[in-house]
N, C-alpha and C positions, 0 to 999 in steps of 0.2 A: 636251250634244250627243246626238243620236240616231244609232243605227247601223243599217245595212242588212245582212242576211245574204245572202251570195252563195254559189253552189255551182259547182264546176268539176271535170269529169272529167279524170283523169290516168292515165297508164300506169305500169308498174312503174318504169321508169328515172326518171321525173320524181318519183314518190312517194319513192323512195329519196333523192333530192336534198332533198326537203322534210324528210324525217326527219333527214337530216345537219344541216340548218339548224335543228333543234329545233322544227320545226313553226311557226317564226316568220315565214318569208318564202318566197315562191315563187322558185325558182331562175331565172336568166336563160333566155329562150326556148331551146329546143333548136334545132339548126341547121335542122331541117325544119319548124319551127312558126312561121308568119308572124305570128300574133296570139295575144294572151291572151284567152280566151273564157269568162268567167264568165256564169252565168245566175241568174235570180231564183228558180227553182223546183227543188227537189231531185229531184222526179220527172222533170222534163225533163233534168236533168244525168245521171240514171241511164239514161234513154233514149238520150242522146247517147253515153254510155259504152258501152252495149251495142252500139249500131250502129256506132260508130267504133273505139273502143279494142280490142274483142275481136278485131278483124281486124288489129291492129297487132303485127307481129313484133317491132319495136323495143321495144315495151312488154311483151314476153314474153306477149302475149295476156291480160294481167291488167288489171283496171280498178279504180279507186278513185274515189269521189266525195268531194272535199274540201269542207269548209264553212268559211267565214271571214266576218268582219265588217269592214265599212268604215264610216268616218264619213259620214253623210249631209251633203250640202251644201245649205244653205238658199239658195233662189233667190227673190228677190223682184222682181217687176216692177211698174212703175207706168206709167200712160199719161200722156203729156204733151200 
């Protein structure tokens, strides 16, 4: 199976929870986070981090870009 690399910006609070989980899983969404928002491009993730997370008091104004892999799902479509 192939994998796809995804990137996601996180603040300090969420990064500490990721570290506590041994870098194996993302923690449950924080109360003020409605969605899990990974992106396909590290540069774009860094841009998001800079624009959003550096203004986040709850994240102590710190930003991190996480990188993780997920299994690609093969989708095959046929016409009938």
